[in-house]
C-alpha positions as CSV (number, residue, x, y, z in Angstrom):
1,M,11.4,52.7,-19.2
2,A,14.7,51.4,-18.0
3,G,14.6,49.7,-14.6
4,T,10.8,49.4,-14.6
5,P,9.4,45.8,-14.2
6,S,7.6,44.5,-17.3
7,R,3.9,44.5,-17.4
8,R,3.8,40.7,-17.2
9,A,6.0,40.8,-14.1
10,R,3.8,43.4,-12.4
11,L,0.6,41.4,-13.2
12,A,2.3,38.3,-11.7
13,V,3.0,40.1,-8.5
14,L,-0.6,41.4,-8.4
15,A,-2.0,37.9,-8.9
16,A,0.4,36.5,-6.3
17,A,-0.6,39.1,-3.8
18,V,-4.3,38.3,-4.3
19,V,-3.7,34.5,-3.8
20,F,-1.5,35.3,-0.8
21,W,-4.2,37.4,0.8
22,W,-6.9,34.7,0.4
23,G,-4.6,31.9,1.4
24,G,-3.0,33.8,4.3
25,T,-6.4,34.2,5.9
26,L,-6.8,30.5,6.1
27,L,-3.3,29.6,7.0
28,A,-3.3,31.9,9.9
29,Q,-6.2,29.9,11.5
30,E,-4.8,26.4,11.0
31,T,-3.0,26.3,14.3
32,A,-4.8,24.1,16.8
33,V,-7.4,23.2,14.2
34,V,-8.8,19.9,13.1
35,R,-9.1,20.2,9.3
36,V,-12.3,18.3,8.3
37,K,-11.8,17.3,4.7
38,L,-14.6,17.6,2.1
39,I,-15.1,14.2,0.4
40,Q,-17.4,12.7,-2.1
41,G,-19.8,9.8,-1.2
42,E,-20.6,8.5,2.3
43,V,-18.6,9.5,5.3
44,P,-16.8,6.4,6.7
45,M,-18.2,4.7,9.8
46,D,-15.4,2.1,9.9
47,P,-12.4,3.3,12.0
48,L,-10.1,1.2,9.7
49,A,-11.5,2.5,6.4
50,P,-8.6,3.2,4.0
51,I,-9.8,6.8,3.4
52,W,-8.6,7.7,7.0
53,N,-5.0,7.1,5.9
54,T,-5.3,9.9,3.4
55,I,-6.6,12.5,6.0
56,P,-4.0,14.5,7.9
57,A,-4.2,14.2,11.7
58,S,-4.1,17.0,14.3
59,E,-2.7,15.9,17.7
60,F,-3.7,17.4,21.0
61,P,-2.3,16.9,24.5
62,T,-4.5,15.6,27.3
63,S,-4.3,16.0,31.0
64,P,-6.1,14.9,34.2
65,Q,-9.5,16.5,34.9
66,V,-9.0,18.7,37.9
67,H,-12.0,21.0,37.9
68,W,-14.5,18.7,39.4
69,Q,-14.6,16.1,42.2
70,K,-13.6,13.3,41.9
71,R,-10.3,14.4,40.5
72,I,-7.5,12.3,39.2
73,G,-3.8,12.9,39.3
74,Q,-2.5,10.7,36.4
75,V,-4.2,9.4,33.3
76,T,-3.3,6.7,30.8
77,V,-3.9,8.6,27.5
78,K,-1.4,11.5,27.2
79,S,-2.4,12.7,23.7
80,I,-5.0,12.1,21.0
81,K,-4.9,12.3,17.2
82,V,-8.0,13.6,15.4
83,R,-9.0,13.4,11.8
84,G,-12.3,14.6,10.2
85,V,-14.3,14.3,7.0
86,H,-17.6,15.6,5.7
87,N,-19.7,15.4,2.6
88,T,-21.8,18.7,3.2
89,K,-24.5,16.6,4.9
90,Q,-22.7,14.2,7.3
91,I,-19.6,14.8,9.4
92,A,-17.3,12.2,10.9
93,F,-14.4,12.4,13.4
94,L,-11.8,9.7,14.0
95,L,-10.1,9.7,17.4
96,E,-6.9,7.7,17.7
97,Y,-5.1,7.2,21.0
98,A,-2.8,4.7,22.7
99,D,-4.3,2.5,25.4
100,P,-2.3,-0.7,26.3
101,T,-5.5,-2.8,27.1
102,Q,-8.9,-3.2,25.6
103,D,-11.5,-3.0,28.4
104,P,-15.3,-3.0,28.4
105,A,-15.4,0.4,30.2
106,D,-12.9,2.2,27.8
107,A,-14.7,5.3,26.6
108,A,-14.2,8.5,24.6
109,A,-16.2,11.7,24.0
110,L,-16.4,14.9,21.9
111,E,-17.7,18.2,23.3
112,F,-19.1,21.2,21.5
113,M,-20.6,24.5,22.5
114,V,-24.3,25.1,21.8
115,G,-25.3,28.6,20.7
116,D,-23.3,31.8,21.1
117,K,-22.5,31.6,24.9
118,K,-18.8,30.9,25.7
119,A,-18.9,27.7,27.7
120,H,-16.1,26.2,29.7
121,F,-14.9,22.8,28.4
122,A,-15.7,21.3,31.9
123,H,-19.3,20.6,31.0
124,G,-20.1,24.3,30.5
125,Q,-19.5,25.0,34.2
126,P,-19.4,28.8,35.0
127,M,-15.9,29.8,36.0
128,A,-14.2,33.0,37.1
129,Q,-13.1,33.7,33.5
130,V,-16.0,32.1,31.6
131,E,-19.7,32.8,32.0
132,G,-20.8,29.3,31.1
133,G,-23.3,27.9,28.7
134,P,-24.8,24.7,27.3
135,V,-22.6,22.0,25.7
136,N,-23.4,19.1,23.5
137,I,-21.4,15.9,24.3
138,W,-21.1,12.8,22.1
139,Y,-20.1,9.8,24.2
140,W,-18.9,6.3,23.2
141,R,-18.2,3.3,25.5
142,N,-16.7,0.0,24.4
143,D,-19.3,-2.3,26.0
144,T,-22.3,-0.2,24.7
145,S,-23.4,-0.2,21.1
146,G,-23.7,3.1,19.3
147,A,-23.2,6.4,21.0
148,A,-25.0,8.7,23.5
149,D,-26.0,12.2,22.5
150,M,-26.0,14.3,25.7
151,N,-26.1,17.8,27.1
152,A,-24.8,19.7,30.1
153,Q,-24.7,23.2,31.5
154,G,-22.5,22.9,34.6
155,F,-21.2,20.1,36.9
156,G,-23.8,17.5,37.7
157,T,-26.2,18.4,34.9
158,L,-25.2,15.9,32.3
159,K,-28.2,14.1,30.8
160,K,-29.0,12.0,27.7
161,Q,-31.1,13.8,25.1
162,A,-34.5,12.6,24.2
163,R,-33.5,12.6,20.5
164,Q,-30.3,10.7,19.6
165,D,-28.6,11.8,16.4
166,V,-25.0,10.5,16.9
167,Q,-23.5,7.2,15.9
168,A,-20.1,5.8,17.0
169,K,-17.9,2.7,16.5
170,G,-14.6,1.8,18.1
171,V,-11.8,-0.7,17.1
172,W,-8.9,-1.6,19.3
173,K,-5.7,-3.0,17.7
174,D,-2.8,-4.7,19.4
175,E,0.0,-2.8,17.7
176,K,3.0,-0.8,18.6
177,T,3.1,3.0,18.2
178,K,5.3,5.9,19.4
179,V,3.6,8.6,21.4
180,R,5.2,12.0,21.8
181,F,3.4,14.4,24.2
182,K,3.7,17.2,26.6
183,E,3.4,15.9,30.1
184,R,1.6,18.2,32.3
185,K,2.1,18.5,36.1
186,L,-0.4,20.4,38.0
187,N,0.6,21.9,41.4
188,L,-1.8,23.4,43.9
189,R,-1.3,27.2,44.0
190,K,-0.5,28.7,47.4
191,D,-0.4,32.2,48.6
192,A,2.5,33.9,50.4
193,K,1.4,32.3,53.7
194,G,1.5,28.8,52.2
195,E,-2.3,28.5,52.2
196,L,-4.2,27.0,49.2
197,M,-5.7,29.5,46.8
198,K,-9.2,29.0,45.5
199,D,-11.3,30.3,42.6
200,P,-13.3,33.2,44.2
201,K,-16.4,32.2,42.2
202,T,-16.5,28.4,42.5
203,G,-14.3,27.7,45.5
204,D,-12.3,25.2,43.4
205,P,-8.6,25.0,44.1
206,L,-6.3,26.9,41.7
207,F,-3.3,25.1,40.0
208,D,0.0,26.1,38.4
209,E,1.1,24.0,35.4
210,E,4.5,22.6,34.5
211,T,5.1,20.9,31.1
212,K,7.8,18.8,29.5
213,V,8.0,16.8,26.3
214,V,8.0,13.0,26.7
215,E,8.3,10.2,24.1
216,Q,7.1,6.7,24.8
217,D,6.6,3.4,22.9
218,V,3.2,1.9,23.7
219,T,1.3,-1.1,22.5
220,G,-2.5,-0.9,21.9
221,V,-4.4,1.7,20.0
222,W,-8.0,2.7,20.0
223,R,-9.6,4.2,16.8
224,V,-13.1,5.6,17.4
225,V,-15.4,7.2,14.8
226,F,-18.2,9.5,15.6
227,T,-20.7,10.6,12.9
228,R,-23.7,12.9,12.8
229,A,-25.5,15.3,10.4
230,L,-23.8,18.7,10.1
231,T,-27.1,20.3,11.1
232,T,-30.2,19.0,12.9
233,T,-33.5,20.3,14.1
234,D,-32.8,19.6,17.7
235,P,-32.1,22.8,19.7
236,N,-29.9,20.9,22.1
237,D,-27.5,20.0,19.4
238,A,-24.4,21.9,18.3
239,Q,-24.9,23.0,14.6
240,F,-22.0,23.1,12.1
241,Q,-21.4,25.1,9.0
242,P,-18.6,24.5,6.5
243,G,-16.0,27.3,6.5
244,T,-16.5,28.2,10.2
245,F,-14.3,27.4,13.2
246,P,-16.4,25.9,16.0
247,N,-14.9,24.8,19.3
248,I,-14.2,21.2,20.1
249,A,-12.9,19.3,23.1
250,F,-12.0,15.7,23.8
251,A,-12.2,13.3,26.8
252,V,-10.9,9.7,27.2
253,W,-11.4,7.1,29.9
254,D,-9.1,4.1,30.5
255,G,-11.7,1.6,31.8
256,K,-9.2,-1.0,33.1
257,K,-10.4,-2.7,36.3
258,L,-8.0,-2.5,39.2
259,E,-7.3,-5.2,41.8
260,S,-9.6,-3.3,44.1
261,G,-12.4,-3.8,41.6
262,D,-12.6,-0.1,40.9
263,L,-12.1,1.2,37.4
264,K,-8.9,3.1,36.7
265,E,-10.8,6.0,35.2
266,S,-14.5,6.6,35.3
267,G,-16.9,9.5,35.6
268,S,-15.0,12.8,36.3
269,Q,-11.8,10.8,36.5
270,K,-10.6,11.1,32.9
271,A,-8.1,12.5,30.5
272,V,-9.4,15.8,28.9
273,T,-8.3,18.6,26.6
274,S,-9.2,22.2,26.6
275,W,-11.2,23.8,23.8
276,W,-9.6,23.6,20.3
277,Y,-11.2,24.3,16.9
278,F,-12.2,22.4,13.8
279,N,-13.0,23.6,10.3
280,A,-15.2,21.7,7.9
281,E,-13.7,22.5,4.5
282,P,-16.2,24.5,2.4
283,P,-17.0,23.5,-1.2
284,T,-14.9,25.3,-3.8
285,N,-16.1,28.8,-4.4
286,Y,-15.2,29.3,-8.0
287,A,-16.5,32.9,-7.7
288,I,-13.4,33.7,-5.8
289,Y,-11.2,32.8,-8.8
290,F,-13.6,34.6,-11.1
291,Y,-13.4,37.8,-9.2
292,G,-9.6,37.4,-8.9
293,L,-9.4,37.1,-12.7
294,I,-11.5,40.2,-13.1
295,A,-9.2,42.1,-10.7
296,V,-6.2,41.0,-12.8
297,V,-7.9,41.9,-16.1
298,V,-9.0,45.3,-14.8
299,A,-5.5,46.1,-13.5
300,A,-4.1,45.1,-16.8
301,G,-6.6,47.3,-18.6
302,V,-5.8,50.3,-16.4
303,E,-2.1,49.8,-16.9
304,Y,-2.5,49.5,-20.7
305,V,-4.4,52.8,-20.8
306,I,-1.7,54.5,-18.7
307,I,1.1,53.1,-20.9
308,Q,-0.7,54.3,-24.1
309,K,-1.1,57.8,-22.7
310,V,2.5,57.9,-21.7
311,R,3.6,56.9,-25.1
312,K,1.5,59.6,-26.7
313,G,2.9,62.2,-24.3
314,K,-0.3,62.7,-22.5
315,P,-0.5,63.0,-18.7
316,A,-1.7,59.8,-17.0
C-alpha cells in the first residue's frame, strides 16, 4: 500500500522499541549510582591496579557532619570519586579523594543499610523523617593494617563485629589533581523570633543549606580499596545481590595533627555524604535477547498472515 512503511522498517521499529524499553529501565536509575562492573578473575586489592583506570568513576560531594556532637564546620575533603568491580563472589570499591598530606590518622569508611529498615546515614540514628535501623560500616585507617567491620544503630552504638569479613588497603600519592565540587554552607535555622529551631524528635538543631560550585587545584591523593564477599553468613553484614540498587554512604577523615596536638578531624568530626546507590552489574541474561527475538519473530509471523489475507481479499 502506498505510504505504508515496509515490513522490514516496522520490524526494526518494534525491535528498537523493545531494546529502548529494556535499556531505558536501567538508564533511568544511573543517576547517583556507582556502577560496579562485572569482571573476570580476582577483584583488585591494589589501589593502583591498572584495571581501575578502565572503570568509570562516580563522584559525590561531601560536607561536614552536623548531626552529632562533636560537630565540625569545615572539612578537608570536598568530594570523593568511587569505582567498583565484582566477580559474582567478591566486590571491591575504590575511593579516591584529594588530601594534601599523608597522616597516620587519615581514614575512610563505607556505610550500608542492613535489612529492610530505612536507616539514616548518620549511624542509623532515628530522625524525624527516618525511623532508623542497623547499618554496617567498613572502616580503614592509615596507621592500622586491614579494615574494621562494624555495626551501629544510632549515635554512640558503633562497635566492632566479632566476625571480620572486610579487607582494605590505601595508597597516598603526591600528585596534582583538579577538584570540582559543590561547596555546602550550613546555616542554623531560626524561627520568626530569631530563636534556633530544633528537631522535635531528637532536639538537634536544624540547618538550611547553601551551595555553590568551586574548582580547586590540590596536591596529594588517597586511593583506598575495600573488598568483601558479596554475601556472608553474618546477620550483622549488609548483603548484596547483582542487579539491585542498595544504598551506600561515605565518610573521610583528615588525620593531620594540629599545633595544639589535636587531630584536624576525628570521631564525629569528619566529611560525610548522604545515602547514594550502587549497582553490581548482573551477568548477561541471554534469555532476554532470546525472548526479544521470539517477540520479533511472532510479530513478523502475525504481520505475514495479515498481509496474505489482505492480498487474497479476506478480512484480517
